[in-house]
N, CA, C and O atoms as a Tinker XYZ file with bonds, in Angstrom:
   348  protein
     1  N     11.851000  250.812000  169.891000    73     2
     2  CA    10.465000  251.228000  169.998000    64     1     3
     3  C      9.943000  251.553000  168.603000    63     2     4     5
     4  O     10.667000  252.101000  167.771000    81     3
     5  N      8.698000  251.217000  168.359000    73     3     6
     6  CA     8.103000  251.484000  167.063000    64     5     7
     7  C      7.812000  252.968000  166.909000    63     6     8     9
     8  O      7.388000  253.633000  167.854000    81     7
     9  N      8.042000  253.470000  165.719000    73     7    10
    10  CA     7.902000  254.902000  165.466000    64     9    11
    11  C      6.499000  255.427000  165.770000    63    10    12    13
    12  O      6.350000  256.544000  166.266000    81    11
    13  N      5.467000  254.624000  165.474000    73    11    14
    14  CA     4.094000  255.066000  165.708000    64    13    15
    15  C      3.842000  255.384000  167.180000    63    14    16    17
    16  O      3.051000  256.272000  167.500000    81    15
    17  N      4.514000  254.659000  168.075000    73    15    18
    18  CA     4.305000  254.865000  169.500000    64    17    19
    19  C      4.999000  256.115000  170.021000    63    18    20    21
    20  O      4.684000  256.586000  171.114000    81    19
    21  N      5.936000  256.655000  169.257000    73    19    22
    22  CA     6.634000  257.880000  169.663000    64    21    23
    23  C      5.791000  259.125000  169.375000    63    22    24    25
    24  O      6.044000  260.194000  169.931000    81    23
    25  N      4.797000  258.982000  168.511000    73    23    26
    26  CA     3.991000  260.130000  168.108000    64    25    27
    27  C      2.742000  260.239000  168.973000    63    26    28    29
    28  O      2.161000  259.229000  169.371000    81    27
    29  N      2.340000  261.457000  169.256000    73    27    30
    30  CA     1.146000  261.695000  170.064000    64    29    31
    31  C     -0.134000  261.418000  169.281000    63    30    32    33
    32  O     -1.194000  261.250000  169.884000    81    31
    33  N     -0.060000  261.367000  167.962000    73    31    34
    34  CA    -1.253000  261.166000  167.138000    64    33    35
    35  C     -1.986000  259.876000  167.512000    63    34    36    37
    36  O     -3.207000  259.881000  167.669000    81    35
    37  N     -1.258000  258.789000  167.652000    73    35    38
    38  CA    -1.901000  257.515000  167.979000    64    37    39
    39  C     -2.445000  257.526000  169.407000    63    38    40    41
    40  O     -3.484000  256.924000  169.678000    81    39
    41  N     -1.757000  258.201000  170.313000    73    39    42
    42  CA    -2.228000  258.317000  171.698000    64    41    43
    43  C     -3.524000  259.110000  171.727000    63    42    44    45
    44  O     -4.476000  258.711000  172.397000    81    43
    45  N     -3.576000  260.218000  171.017000    73    43    46
    46  CA    -4.768000  261.063000  170.971000    64    45    47
    47  C     -5.928000  260.365000  170.268000    63    46    48    49
    48  O     -7.083000  260.542000  170.652000    81    47
    49  N     -5.627000  259.578000  169.244000    73    47    50
    50  CA    -6.653000  258.872000  168.484000    64    49    51
    51  C     -7.428000  257.905000  169.385000    63    50    52    53
    52  O     -8.644000  257.762000  169.258000    81    51
    53  N     -6.710000  257.249000  170.289000    73    51    54
    54  CA    -7.316000  256.246000  171.161000    64    53    55
    55  C     -7.895000  256.875000  172.429000    63    54    56    57
    56  O     -8.852000  256.354000  173.001000    81    55
    57  N     -7.321000  257.984000  172.862000    73    55    58
    58  CA    -7.840000  258.651000  174.054000    64    57    59
    59  C     -6.929000  258.583000  175.260000    63    58    60    61
    60  O     -7.378000  258.775000  176.390000    81    59
    61  N     -5.658000  258.313000  175.033000    73    59    62
    62  CA    -4.698000  258.302000  176.131000    64    61    63
    63  C     -3.805000  257.080000  176.085000    63    62    64    65
    64  O     -4.098000  256.090000  175.415000    81    63
    65  N     -2.709000  257.179000  176.816000    73    63    66
    66  CA    -1.718000  256.090000  176.819000    64    65    67
    67  C     -2.257000  254.807000  177.450000    63    66    68    69
    68  O     -1.944000  253.713000  176.982000    81    67
    69  N     -3.060000  254.928000  178.505000    73    67    70
    70  CA    -3.605000  253.734000  179.134000    64    69    71
    71  C     -4.541000  253.001000  178.170000    63    70    72    73
    72  O     -4.469000  251.779000  178.040000    81    71
    73  N     -5.402000  253.735000  177.507000    73    71    74
    74  CA    -6.325000  253.113000  176.547000    64    73    75
    75  C     -5.565000  252.509000  175.382000    63    74    76    77
    76  O     -5.921000  251.434000  174.899000    81    75
    77  N     -4.523000  253.188000  174.926000    73    75    78
    78  CA    -3.702000  252.656000  173.839000    64    77    79
    79  C     -3.062000  251.345000  174.253000    63    78    80    81
    80  O     -3.084000  250.371000  173.500000    81    79
    81  N     -2.497000  251.318000  175.441000    73    79    82
    82  CA    -1.862000  250.108000  175.950000    64    81    83
    83  C     -2.871000  248.966000  176.067000    63    82    84    85
    84  O     -2.574000  247.828000  175.703000    81    83
    85  N     -4.049000  249.270000  176.570000    73    83    86
    86  CA    -5.097000  248.261000  176.723000    64    85    87
    87  C     -5.544000  247.723000  175.371000    63    86    88    89
    88  O     -5.680000  246.512000  175.196000    81    87
    89  N     -5.773000  248.617000  174.416000    73    87    90
    90  CA    -6.211000  248.211000  173.078000    64    89    91
    91  C     -5.161000  247.336000  172.402000    63    90    92    93
    92  O     -5.490000  246.299000  171.826000    81    91
    93  N     -3.907000  247.748000  172.473000    73    91    94
    94  CA    -2.828000  246.967000  171.858000    64    93    95
    95  C     -2.762000  245.576000  172.489000    63    94    96    97
    96  O     -2.698000  244.573000  171.779000    81    95
    97  N     -2.779000  245.517000  173.802000    73    95    98
    98  CA    -2.663000  244.238000  174.499000    64    97    99
    99  C     -3.820000  243.309000  174.147000    63    98   100   101
   100  O     -3.601000  242.135000  173.845000    81    99
   101  N     -5.032000  243.816000  174.183000    73    99   102
   102  CA    -6.193000  242.976000  173.893000    64   101   103
   103  C     -6.210000  242.506000  172.450000    63   102   104   105
   104  O     -6.558000  241.358000  172.175000    81   103
   105  N     -5.838000  243.378000  171.529000    73   103   106
   106  CA    -5.842000  242.976000  170.113000    64   105   107
   107  C     -4.707000  241.988000  169.837000    63   106   108   109
   108  O     -4.881000  241.067000  169.038000    81   107
   109  N     -3.557000  242.159000  170.476000    73   107   110
   110  CA    -2.471000  241.186000  170.315000    64   109   111
   111  C     -2.899000  239.801000  170.788000    63   110   112   113
   112  O     -2.561000  238.797000  170.161000    81   111
   113  N     -3.633000  239.746000  171.880000    73   111   114
   114  CA    -4.135000  238.462000  172.367000    64   113   115
   115  C     -5.034000  237.826000  171.311000    63   114   116   117
   116  O     -4.926000  236.629000  171.045000    81   115
   117  N     -5.927000  238.626000  170.703000    73   115   118
   118  CA    -6.819000  238.104000  169.670000    64   117   119
   119  C     -6.039000  237.593000  168.465000    63   118   120   121
   120  O     -6.320000  236.506000  167.960000    81   119
   121  N     -5.071000  238.363000  168.007000    73   119   122
   122  CA    -4.281000  237.942000  166.846000    64   121   123
   123  C     -3.470000  236.689000  167.162000    63   122   124   125
   124  O     -3.384000  235.781000  166.335000    81   123
   125  N     -2.884000  236.636000  168.337000    73   123   126
   126  CA    -2.095000  235.460000  168.726000    64   125   127
   127  C     -2.969000  234.219000  168.880000    63   126   128   129
   128  O     -2.482000  233.095000  168.760000    81   127
   129  N     -4.263000  234.424000  169.146000    73   127   130
   130  CA    -5.194000  233.305000  169.279000    64   129   131
   131  C     -5.757000  232.874000  167.925000    63   130   132   133
   132  O     -6.523000  231.913000  167.848000    81   131
   133  N     -5.374000  233.589000  166.850000    73   131   134
   134  CA    -5.790000  233.158000  165.522000    64   133   135
   135  C     -6.712000  234.091000  164.762000    63   134   136   137
   136  O     -7.094000  233.774000  163.636000    81   135
   137  N     -7.090000  235.239000  165.336000    73   135   138
   138  CA    -7.923000  236.186000  164.598000    64   137   139
   139  C     -7.188000  236.698000  163.367000    63   138   140   141
   140  O     -5.963000  236.820000  163.369000    81   139
   141  N     -7.938000  236.994000  162.326000    73   139   142
   142  CA    -7.332000  237.526000  161.105000    64   141   143
   143  C     -7.095000  239.025000  161.240000    63   142   144   145
   144  O     -7.891000  239.725000  161.867000    81   143
   145  N     -6.013000  239.519000  160.660000    73   143   146
   146  CA    -5.762000  240.962000  160.649000    64   145   147
   147  C     -6.819000  241.701000  159.828000    63   146   148   149
   148  O     -7.374000  241.149000  158.878000    81   147
   149  N     -7.090000  242.939000  160.195000    73   147   150
   150  CA    -8.047000  243.776000  159.479000    64   149   151
   151  C     -7.371000  244.683000  158.465000    63   150   152   153
   152  O     -8.035000  245.459000  157.778000    81   151
   153  N     -6.050000  244.586000  158.369000    73   151   154
   154  CA    -5.281000  245.358000  157.392000    64   153   155
   155  C     -4.426000  244.391000  156.586000    63   154   156   157
   156  O     -4.098000  243.297000  157.044000    81   155
   157  N     -4.074000  244.810000  155.388000    73   155   158
   158  CA    -3.270000  243.972000  154.509000    64   157   159
   159  C     -1.829000  244.472000  154.534000    63   158   160   161
   160  O     -1.476000  245.422000  153.835000    81   159
   161  N     -1.009000  243.821000  155.344000    73   159   162
   162  CA     0.408000  244.171000  155.443000    64   161   163
   163  C      1.243000  242.952000  155.082000    63   162   164   165
   164  O      0.819000  241.814000  155.284000    81   163
   165  N      2.406000  243.195000  154.558000    73   163   166
   166  CA     3.311000  242.103000  154.214000    64   165   167
   167  C      4.271000  241.838000  155.374000    63   166   168   169
   168  O      5.488000  241.791000  155.195000    81   167
   169  N      3.696000  241.666000  156.564000    73   167   170
   170  CA     4.494000  241.386000  157.751000    64   169   171
   171  C      3.759000  240.386000  158.625000    63   170   172   173
   172  O      2.531000  240.303000  158.601000    81   171
   173  N      4.503000  239.652000  159.375000    73   171   174
   174  CA     3.937000  238.732000  160.359000    64   173   175
   175  C      4.016000  239.342000  161.765000    63   174   176   177
   176  O      3.612000  238.711000  162.742000    81   175
   177  N      4.537000  240.570000  161.858000    73   175   178
   178  CA     4.700000  241.264000  163.132000    64   177   179
   179  C      3.331000  241.761000  163.612000    63   178   180   181
   180  O      2.800000  242.741000  163.090000    81   179
   181  N      2.769000  241.076000  164.607000    73   179   182
   182  CA     1.438000  241.430000  165.084000    64   181   183
   183  C      1.361000  242.838000  165.665000    63   182   184   185
   184  O      0.313000  243.480000  165.587000    81   183
   185  N      2.450000  243.324000  166.244000    73   183   186
   186  CA     2.450000  244.686000  166.783000    64   185   187
   187  C      2.256000  245.698000  165.657000    63   186   188   189
   188  O      1.475000  246.638000  165.800000    81   187
   189  N      2.960000  245.515000  164.540000    73   187   190
   190  CA     2.791000  246.407000  163.385000    64   189   191
   191  C      1.362000  246.343000  162.856000    63   190   192   193
   192  O      0.789000  247.361000  162.469000    81   191
   193  N      0.794000  245.146000  162.843000    73   191   194
   194  CA    -0.578000  244.973000  162.373000    64   193   195
   195  C     -1.548000  245.734000  163.272000    63   194   196   197
   196  O     -2.421000  246.448000  162.777000    81   195
   197  N     -1.403000  245.588000  164.577000    73   195   198
   198  CA    -2.287000  246.280000  165.517000    64   197   199
   199  C     -2.169000  247.785000  165.366000    63   198   200   201
   200  O     -3.180000  248.486000  165.338000    81   199
   201  N     -0.948000  248.290000  165.268000    73   199   202
   202  CA    -0.757000  249.740000  165.126000    64   201   203
   203  C     -1.405000  250.258000  163.847000    63   202   204   205
   204  O     -1.999000  251.336000  163.853000    81   203
   205  N     -1.301000  249.515000  162.760000    73   203   206
   206  CA    -1.941000  249.934000  161.513000    64   205   207
   207  C     -3.457000  249.856000  161.622000    63   206   208   209
   208  O     -4.154000  250.709000  161.074000    81   207
   209  N     -3.980000  248.858000  162.313000    73   207   210
   210  CA    -5.429000  248.775000  162.513000    64   209   211
   211  C     -5.923000  249.994000  163.278000    63   210   212   213
   212  O     -6.986000  250.533000  162.972000    81   211
   213  N     -5.163000  250.426000  164.263000    73   211   214
   214  CA    -5.537000  251.622000  165.028000    64   213   215
   215  C     -5.437000  252.867000  164.150000    63   214   216   217
   216  O     -6.366000  253.674000  164.105000    81   215
   217  N     -4.319000  253.021000  163.459000    73   215   218
   218  CA    -4.106000  254.224000  162.644000    64   217   219
   219  C     -5.128000  254.325000  161.506000    63   218   220   221
   220  O     -5.482000  255.427000  161.087000    81   219
   221  N     -5.600000  253.187000  161.009000    73   219   222
   222  CA    -6.597000  253.190000  159.935000    64   221   223
   223  C     -8.029000  253.149000  160.485000    63   222   224   225
   224  O     -8.976000  252.911000  159.736000    81   223
   225  N     -8.181000  253.380000  161.780000    73   223   226
   226  CA    -9.497000  253.411000  162.435000    64   225   227
   227  C    -10.289000  252.127000  162.229000    63   226   228   229
   228  O    -11.509000  252.166000  162.076000    81   227
   229  N     -9.604000  250.998000  162.225000    73   227   230
   230  CA   -10.274000  249.699000  162.070000    64   229   231
   231  C    -10.769000  249.161000  163.413000    63   230   232   233
   232  O    -11.771000  248.447000  163.463000    81   231
   233  N    -10.069000  249.501000  164.507000    73   231   234
   234  CA   -10.441000  249.011000  165.832000    64   233   235
   235  C    -10.431000  250.157000  166.827000    63   234   236   237
   236  O     -9.788000  251.184000  166.611000    81   235
   237  N    -11.163000  249.961000  167.934000    73   235   238
   238  CA   -11.187000  250.938000  169.017000    64   237   239
   239  C    -11.653000  250.229000  170.277000    63   238   240   241
   240  O    -12.129000  249.096000  170.213000    81   239
   241  N    -11.520000  250.890000  171.427000    73   239   242
   242  CA   -12.047000  250.375000  172.684000    64   241   243
   243  C    -13.419000  250.975000  172.909000    63   242   244   245
   244  O    -13.603000  252.180000  172.736000    81   243
   245  N    -14.397000  250.145000  173.297000    73   243   246
   246  CA   -15.707000  250.694000  173.627000    64   245   247
   247  C    -15.696000  251.154000  175.086000    63   246   248   249
   248  O    -14.652000  251.138000  175.738000    81   247
   249  N    -16.838000  251.556000  175.584000    73   247   250
   250  CA   -16.887000  252.117000  176.941000    64   249   251
   251  C    -16.602000  251.083000  178.022000    63   250   252   253
   252  O    -16.291000  251.446000  179.156000    81   251
   253  N    -16.704000  249.796000  177.686000    73   251   254
   254  CA   -16.374000  248.758000  178.662000    64   253   255
   255  C    -14.974000  248.190000  178.426000    63   254   256   257
   256  O    -14.644000  247.112000  178.921000    81   255
   257  N    -14.148000  248.925000  177.665000    73   255   258
   258  CA   -12.765000  248.544000  177.355000    64   257   259
   259  C    -12.653000  247.227000  176.595000    63   258   260   261
   260  O    -11.693000  246.479000  176.778000    81   259
   261  N    -13.631000  246.949000  175.746000    73   259   262
   262  CA   -13.570000  245.805000  174.853000    64   261   263
   263  C    -13.176000  246.283000  173.467000    63   262   264   265
   264  O    -13.552000  247.380000  173.054000    81   263
   265  N    -12.414000  245.457000  172.745000    73   263   266
   266  CA   -11.985000  245.796000  171.387000    64   265   267
   267  C    -13.186000  245.676000  170.464000    63   266   268   269
   268  O    -13.894000  244.669000  170.488000    81   267
   269  N    -13.418000  246.698000  169.652000    73   267   270
   270  CA   -14.505000  246.699000  168.678000    64   269   271
   271  C    -13.947000  247.049000  167.307000    63   270   272   273
   272  O    -12.972000  247.790000  167.183000    81   271
   273  N    -14.587000  246.499000  166.283000    73   271   274
   274  CA   -14.254000  246.828000  164.906000    64   273   275
   275  C    -15.133000  247.999000  164.509000    63   274   276   277
   276  O    -16.316000  248.022000  164.848000    81   275
   277  N    -14.585000  248.962000  163.804000    73   275   278
   278  CA   -15.350000  250.113000  163.364000    64   277   279
   279  C    -16.549000  249.654000  162.551000    63   278   280   281
   280  O    -16.409000  248.851000  161.629000    81   279
   281  N    -17.726000  250.160000  162.890000    73   279   282
   282  CA   -18.938000  249.836000  162.160000    64   281   283
   283  C    -19.719000  248.668000  162.702000    63   282   284   285
   284  O    -20.832000  248.417000  162.240000    81   283
   285  N    -19.184000  247.941000  163.664000    73   283   286
   286  CA   -19.922000  246.798000  164.199000    64   285   287
   287  C    -21.024000  247.278000  165.131000    63   286   288   289
   288  O    -20.940000  248.357000  165.718000    81   287
   289  N    -22.043000  246.465000  165.253000    73   287   290
   290  CA   -23.162000  246.773000  166.129000    64   289   291
   291  C    -22.995000  246.023000  167.440000    63   290   292   293
   292  O    -22.355000  244.972000  167.481000    81   291
   293  N    -23.564000  246.555000  168.504000    73   291   294
   294  CA   -23.539000  245.871000  169.800000    64   293   295
   295  C    -24.556000  244.727000  169.803000    63   294   296   297
   296  O    -25.533000  244.747000  169.053000    81   295
   297  N    -24.314000  243.744000  170.645000    73   295   298
   298  CA   -25.236000  242.619000  170.784000    64   297   299
   299  C    -26.596000  243.130000  171.234000    63   298   300   301
   300  O    -26.685000  244.078000  172.014000    81   299
   301  N    -27.659000  242.494000  170.738000    73   299   302
   302  CA   -29.003000  242.906000  171.117000    64   301   303
   303  C    -29.662000  243.804000  170.093000    63   302   304   305
   304  O    -30.852000  244.093000  170.212000    81   303
   305  N    -28.938000  244.247000  169.107000    73   303   306
   306  CA   -29.519000  245.046000  168.041000    64   305   307
   307  C    -29.830000  244.142000  166.872000    63   306   308   309
   308  O    -29.483000  242.961000  166.883000    81   307
   309  N    -30.488000  244.695000  165.856000    73   307   310
   310  CA   -30.913000  243.887000  164.715000    64   309   311
   311  C    -29.751000  243.258000  163.972000    63   310   312   313
   312  O    -29.862000  242.118000  163.521000    81   311
   313  N    -28.645000  243.963000  163.831000    73   311   314
   314  CA   -27.488000  243.436000  163.131000    64   313   315
   315  C    -26.600000  242.696000  164.129000    63   314   316   317
   316  O    -26.252000  243.260000  165.166000    81   315
   317  N    -26.228000  241.459000  163.847000    73   315   318
   318  CA   -25.388000  240.732000  164.804000    64   317   319
   319  C    -24.014000  241.371000  164.957000    63   318   320   321
   320  O    -23.493000  241.989000  164.029000    81   319
   321  N    -23.442000  241.211000  166.135000    73   319   322
   322  CA   -22.119000  241.752000  166.440000    64   321   323
   323  C    -21.053000  240.946000  165.711000    63   322   324   325
   324  O    -21.115000  239.717000  165.662000    81   323
   325  N    -20.091000  241.635000  165.155000    73   323   326
   326  CA   -18.954000  240.980000  164.515000    64   325   327
   327  C    -17.970000  240.581000  165.589000    63   326   328   329
   328  O    -17.517000  241.417000  166.370000    81   327
   329  N    -17.643000  239.323000  165.626000    73   327   330
   330  CA   -16.681000  238.817000  166.598000    64   329   331
   331  C    -15.333000  238.707000  165.909000    63   330   332   333
   332  O    -15.200000  238.000000  164.910000    81   331
   333  N    -14.328000  239.403000  166.435000    73   331   334
   334  CA   -13.009000  239.402000  165.810000    64   333   335
   335  C    -12.415000  238.004000  165.721000    63   334   336   337
   336  O    -11.610000  237.732000  164.831000    81   335
   337  N    -12.799000  237.117000  166.629000    73   335   338
   338  CA   -12.255000  235.763000  166.604000    64   337   339
   339  C    -12.797000  234.944000  165.441000    63   338   340   341
   340  O    -12.218000  233.918000  165.083000    81   339
   341  N    -13.905000  235.386000  164.846000    73   339   342
   342  CA   -14.488000  234.668000  163.705000    64   341   343
   343  C    -13.863000  235.071000  162.379000    63   342   344   345
   344  O    -14.133000  234.442000  161.356000    81   343
   345  N    -13.030000  236.112000  162.379000    73   343   346
   346  CA   -12.436000  236.597000  161.133000    64   345   347
   347  C    -11.322000  235.707000  160.672000    63   346   348
   348  O    -10.711000  235.970000  159.636000    81   347
């Protein structure tokens, strides 16, 4: 098991174990489909990349349980939404 998952800090940051599990799973799907990582790590381990993105507040789940990048705007506002698949 990865050390980050043993600590309550990452669970509390996301808002619970279910949300953490959902965020990890959805972001892994995006990375496996070709999305670029939002952190610069010298690893190809997508799980490590996702955990670092969470710990560095790069991604989060919105109220509809969709993965969002910190600072992105929702669709329908003046600034277009950043799509993680375009990175």
